[in-house]
C-alpha positions as CSV (number, residue, x, y, z in Angstrom):
1,M,120.5,132.0,122.2
2,L,118.0,129.8,120.9
3,R,115.7,133.0,121.2
4,Q,117.5,135.1,119.1
5,L,117.4,132.7,116.5
6,A,113.9,132.4,116.5
7,R,113.7,136.3,116.4
8,L,115.5,135.7,113.2
9,T,113.8,133.3,111.9
10,R,111.4,134.0,108.6
11,P,109.1,132.1,106.8
12,F,110.3,131.7,103.3
13,P,107.3,130.6,101.1
14,A,109.4,130.3,97.9
15,A,110.7,127.0,99.1
16,G,107.6,125.7,100.4
17,P,104.7,126.5,102.5
18,N,106.4,125.2,105.5
19,A,109.8,126.6,104.7
20,L,111.9,128.9,107.4
21,A,115.0,130.4,106.7
22,V,117.1,132.8,109.3
23,A,118.4,136.4,109.1
24,V,121.9,136.8,108.8
25,Y,122.3,139.8,110.7
26,A,120.6,142.0,113.6
27,G,121.5,145.0,114.9
28,T,121.1,146.6,118.2
29,D,117.3,146.6,118.5
30,D,117.2,143.2,116.6
31,E,116.4,145.0,113.4
32,I,117.2,142.5,110.6
33,L,120.2,143.8,108.4
34,A,121.6,142.2,105.2
35,A,124.9,141.2,104.4
36,Q,127.1,143.7,102.5
37,E,130.8,142.9,103.7
38,S,131.4,141.8,99.7
39,G,129.0,144.3,98.2
40,F,125.4,143.2,98.8
41,E,125.1,139.6,99.5
42,G,121.8,139.1,100.6
43,V,119.4,138.7,103.6
44,A,119.9,134.9,104.4
45,C,122.2,132.2,103.5
46,V,122.7,128.3,103.3
47,D,126.1,129.2,105.5
48,D,123.9,129.9,108.5
49,A,120.7,127.8,107.7
50,A,123.2,124.6,107.7
51,R,124.7,125.5,111.1
52,L,121.1,126.3,112.8
53,L,119.7,122.8,111.4
54,G,122.7,121.0,112.6
55,V,122.1,122.7,115.9
56,L,118.3,122.0,116.1
57,C,119.1,118.5,115.4
58,D,121.5,118.3,118.5
59,T,118.8,120.2,120.7
60,W,116.0,117.8,119.4
61,A,118.4,114.8,120.3
62,R,118.2,115.8,123.7
63,A,114.9,117.6,123.9
64,P,112.6,116.3,121.6
65,L,109.9,119.2,121.5
66,P,107.6,119.7,118.8
67,A,108.5,122.9,118.2
68,I,112.1,122.3,117.8
69,G,111.1,119.4,115.0
70,R,109.1,121.7,113.1
71,W,111.6,124.4,113.3
72,A,114.3,121.8,112.2
73,A,111.7,120.6,109.3
74,G,111.4,124.2,108.2
75,V,115.2,125.2,107.7
76,L,115.7,121.8,106.2
77,E,113.3,123.0,103.4
78,F,115.4,126.0,103.0
79,V,118.4,124.1,102.5
80,L,117.3,121.5,100.3
81,W,115.6,124.4,98.0
82,M,119.1,125.5,97.6
83,Q,120.8,123.2,96.1
84,E,121.1,123.0,92.3
85,P,120.1,120.2,90.4
86,E,123.7,118.8,90.0
87,G,124.5,118.8,93.6
88,H,126.3,122.0,94.6
89,W,124.6,124.9,96.6
90,V,124.0,128.6,95.9
91,N,124.4,130.3,99.2
92,F,122.7,133.4,99.6
93,V,118.9,134.7,98.8
94,L,118.7,138.4,98.1
95,D,115.6,139.1,99.5
96,W,112.2,137.4,101.2
97,D,110.6,136.8,97.7
98,G,113.1,134.0,97.1
99,G,115.6,135.4,94.7
100,R,119.3,133.8,94.6
101,N,122.4,135.2,94.5
102,D,123.8,133.2,91.8
103,S,127.0,134.9,91.0
104,G,128.4,136.7,94.4
105,I,131.4,135.8,95.4
106,T,130.4,134.8,98.6
107,S,127.3,132.8,97.1
108,A,128.3,131.0,93.8
109,T,128.5,127.4,94.0
110,G,131.8,125.6,94.1
111,E,133.7,123.6,97.0
112,N,133.4,126.3,99.8
113,F,132.0,126.7,103.3
114,W,128.5,126.5,102.5
115,H,128.7,123.6,100.2
116,A,130.5,121.7,103.2
117,R,128.3,123.0,105.8
118,A,125.3,121.9,103.8
119,L,126.6,118.4,103.6
120,D,127.4,118.3,107.4
121,A,123.8,119.5,108.2
122,L,122.1,117.0,105.9
123,S,124.5,114.1,107.7
124,R,122.9,115.0,110.7
125,A,119.2,115.6,109.7
126,W,119.0,112.4,107.5
127,P,119.8,110.0,110.6
128,T,118.0,112.5,113.2
129,F,114.6,112.5,111.3
130,G,114.8,109.5,108.5
131,D,114.0,112.1,105.5
132,G,115.0,110.1,102.3
133,R,115.5,113.6,100.5
134,A,118.2,114.6,102.8
135,E,120.0,111.5,101.8
136,N,119.6,111.9,98.6
137,A,120.4,115.6,98.7
138,L,123.9,114.7,100.8
139,N,124.7,111.9,98.2
140,R,124.7,114.5,95.3
141,G,126.8,117.0,97.2
142,L,129.2,114.2,98.2
143,E,130.0,113.2,94.7
144,H,131.6,116.7,94.4
145,A,133.3,116.8,97.2
146,V,135.0,113.3,97.1
147,P,137.2,114.3,94.1
148,A,137.7,117.9,94.4
149,T,140.6,120.1,96.0
150,A,139.4,122.3,98.9
151,P,141.7,124.3,101.5
152,S,142.4,122.6,105.1
153,D,139.4,124.7,106.9
154,V,136.9,123.4,104.3
155,R,138.2,120.1,104.0
156,A,138.2,119.4,107.9
157,L,134.2,120.1,107.8
158,H,134.5,117.3,104.9
159,V,136.3,115.1,107.5
160,Q,133.4,115.6,109.7
161,V,131.0,114.5,107.5
162,G,132.8,111.2,106.4
163,L,133.5,110.5,109.9
164,R,129.7,110.6,111.2
165,L,128.8,108.8,108.3
166,I,131.3,105.9,108.8
167,R,130.2,105.9,112.5
168,E,126.2,106.1,112.1
169,A,125.6,104.9,108.7
170,N,128.1,102.2,108.0
171,R,129.6,104.0,105.1
172,S,132.8,101.7,105.4
173,D,133.6,102.8,101.7
174,L,134.3,106.4,102.9
175,E,137.2,105.4,105.0
176,P,139.9,105.7,102.6
177,V,138.8,109.0,101.5
178,V,138.6,110.2,104.9
179,R,142.2,108.8,105.4
180,S,143.6,110.7,102.4
181,W,141.8,114.1,103.6
182,T,143.1,113.6,107.0
183,R,146.6,113.5,105.2
184,E,145.7,116.7,103.3
185,I,145.2,118.5,106.7
186,V,148.7,117.0,108.3
187,A,150.4,118.3,105.3
188,C,148.8,122.0,105.6
189,S,151.3,122.9,108.4
190,R,153.5,125.2,109.7
191,G,155.8,123.7,112.3
192,D,153.6,121.9,114.6
193,V,150.6,124.5,114.0
194,L,147.7,123.3,111.2
195,M,147.1,126.2,108.9
196,N,143.6,127.1,107.2
197,N,145.4,127.1,104.0
198,P,148.6,127.3,102.4
199,D,148.4,130.9,101.5
200,E,148.4,131.9,105.5
201,R,151.3,133.4,106.5
202,D,150.5,134.7,109.9
203,E,148.9,132.8,113.1
204,P,145.9,131.0,111.7
205,H,142.6,132.6,112.4
206,L,140.6,130.4,114.7
207,W,137.0,131.1,112.4
208,A,136.1,127.6,111.2
209,H,139.4,126.2,112.5
210,L,138.3,122.8,113.3
211,Q,141.6,120.8,112.0
212,E,142.6,119.7,115.5
213,G,139.3,118.5,116.7
214,V,138.4,116.3,113.4
215,L,142.1,115.0,113.4
216,A,141.7,114.0,117.2
217,E,138.3,112.5,115.9
218,A,139.4,110.8,113.3
219,G,142.6,109.2,115.1
220,V,140.4,107.5,117.4
221,L,137.6,106.3,114.9
222,L,140.3,105.0,112.3
223,G,142.4,103.6,115.0
224,D,145.5,106.2,114.0
225,P,147.1,107.3,117.1
226,D,149.6,109.6,114.9
227,L,146.4,111.8,113.9
228,V,145.9,112.5,117.8
229,H,149.5,113.4,118.3
230,V,149.6,115.9,115.2
231,A,146.3,117.6,116.7
232,Q,148.1,117.5,120.2
233,R,151.2,119.5,119.1
234,S,148.8,122.1,117.3
235,A,146.7,122.7,120.1
236,E,149.6,123.0,122.4
237,A,151.2,125.7,120.0
238,L,148.3,127.4,119.0
239,L,144.9,126.8,121.3
240,A,146.3,126.6,124.6
241,P,148.1,129.8,124.8
242,I,145.4,131.5,123.2
243,V,142.7,130.2,125.5
244,R,144.8,130.9,128.5
245,R,145.0,134.6,127.8
246,G,141.6,135.0,127.6
247,F,141.4,135.4,123.7
248,D,143.4,138.8,123.9
249,R,143.1,139.6,120.2
250,P,142.3,142.6,117.8
251,H,138.9,140.8,117.2
252,T,136.8,137.6,118.2
253,T,133.9,136.2,117.6
254,S,131.5,133.3,118.8
255,Y,133.0,131.1,116.2
256,D,136.6,131.8,117.0
257,V,135.5,130.4,120.8
258,A,133.3,127.5,119.4
259,S,135.9,126.3,117.1
260,A,138.3,126.4,119.8
261,A,136.1,124.5,122.3
262,F,135.3,122.0,119.2
263,G,139.1,121.1,119.1
264,L,139.5,121.0,122.9
265,D,136.6,118.9,123.5
266,R,137.7,116.2,121.0
267,L,141.2,115.9,122.3
268,A,139.9,115.7,125.9
269,V,138.5,112.5,124.7
270,A,141.0,111.4,122.2
271,A,143.8,111.6,124.7
272,G,142.0,111.1,128.0
273,D,143.6,114.0,129.4
274,D,142.1,116.1,132.0
275,T,144.1,119.2,130.8
276,W,142.1,119.5,127.6
277,S,138.8,119.3,129.3
278,E,140.0,121.9,131.7
279,L,141.1,124.2,128.5
280,A,137.6,123.7,127.0
281,A,136.1,124.5,130.4
282,L,138.1,128.1,130.4
283,T,137.3,128.4,126.6
284,R,133.4,128.7,127.2
285,V,134.1,131.3,129.9
286,W,134.7,133.7,127.3
287,F,130.9,134.1,126.7
288,D,130.5,135.4,130.2
289,G,133.2,137.8,130.5
290,R,136.6,136.1,130.7
291,N,137.6,138.3,127.4
292,P,139.1,141.4,126.7
293,A,136.4,143.5,127.3
294,G,135.6,142.0,130.7
295,S,132.1,141.9,130.1
296,A,129.4,138.9,129.2
297,V,129.0,138.4,125.4
298,Y,126.0,136.2,126.2
299,D,123.3,138.4,127.6
300,R,121.4,135.2,129.1
301,A,118.2,137.3,130.3
302,R,117.4,138.4,126.7
303,G,118.6,135.3,125.3
304,R,120.8,137.3,123.0
305,V,124.7,136.7,122.0
306,A,126.7,139.2,120.6
307,D,128.6,139.2,117.3
308,G,132.0,139.5,119.0
309,V,134.4,141.6,120.8
310,D,136.6,144.0,119.1
311,G,139.3,145.4,121.4
312,T,137.5,146.2,124.7
313,T,134.0,147.0,123.2
314,V,131.6,144.0,123.3
315,S,129.4,144.4,119.6
316,R,125.8,145.5,120.2
317,N,124.6,143.5,117.1
318,S,123.7,139.9,117.5
319,G,123.4,138.0,114.0
320,A,122.7,134.3,113.2
321,E,126.4,133.0,113.4
322,A,127.3,134.6,116.7
323,N,124.0,132.8,118.3
324,I,124.5,129.5,116.1
325,E,127.9,129.2,117.1
326,A,127.1,129.7,121.1
327,A,124.4,127.1,120.7
328,A,126.8,125.0,119.6
329,A,129.9,125.9,122.3
330,L,127.3,125.5,125.1
331,P,124.5,122.8,124.4
332,D,123.0,122.8,127.7
333,D,122.2,126.4,127.4
334,A,120.7,125.7,123.9
335,V,118.6,122.7,125.4
336,A,117.5,125.0,128.5
337,S,116.5,127.8,126.2
338,A,114.5,125.8,123.5
339,P,111.1,126.0,125.7
340,L,111.5,130.0,125.7
341,A,111.8,130.0,121.9
342,E,108.5,128.5,120.9
343,P,106.7,131.4,121.3
344,L,109.0,133.7,119.2
345,L,108.8,131.5,116.1
346,P,106.9,132.3,113.3
347,S,103.8,131.2,112.5
348,V,103.8,128.8,109.6
349,P,101.3,126.3,108.6
350,M,103.5,123.5,109.6
351,T,101.9,120.0,110.6
352,G,103.6,117.3,112.8
353,S,107.6,116.8,113.2
354,P,110.2,115.7,111.1
């Protein structure tokens, strides 16, 4: 999957001579496609770049290859450049020349996924590479996230950032804030199931549904077993049946599957129950054919993850999100594919590693 992400990576000189951005979508023959679901959105975005930066930080920590370090450094330049001086992030760029989409509904600044994902990426890049600019940008962004309201699925990303900073940066001042955020997530539920937002009426979608995982992790770090119990009940009601049925939904993406794996992995640690680790392993088999299509979503020979499964058909497209989330769910595969990605990366005048 890192091979496909390398194919999608492009120089982005408007953000600096070493800056790199990742194209949002790619077609059957890996031709670059713009995002147009909500009108024309753009060609690359912080939402994907931030998640790619997180994957590269994790990969570099396990396999510190110079090319991975340079790749991460280039993507970091893009994420930093997309932050407004007051601390929020614009999401999309309209073209490869640097035009920003300042007003689109999937791009304008606010307390949204791209702001939260930028915080998450910087909370990884700063301790991994020691870049002071990442720390400063993270702190400016946190100033908005802390007092703001946010839906539960976005708040879960905030909790993840807070837990990482408490654990790795000794930010004990964030503990009361994180406790408050976990209470918000617990309150946004229907029966035992943790919902993504108060307006959700049907069974919650799994795309970016990380609530069980962050509550399990928070319960351990904050010494609050009730949070782990809430996470377990929701996973039993929501995640476990879907996994056991092989994600037999009308449409499933890599992010749905990666989100489920995220929650189950953390419950396995928090609860010390093999049931959760077995379910997590079963979740990951979706990529290799345990899905309604009965076909592999991850083409290991090409290093390419399809955008999803619609009914019984595997998509022929392979964009950034599908490969990023597959790399997050299959970290061993990401590390193994890192050396193969290097020859596919664009040639930019980069010197050194982060």
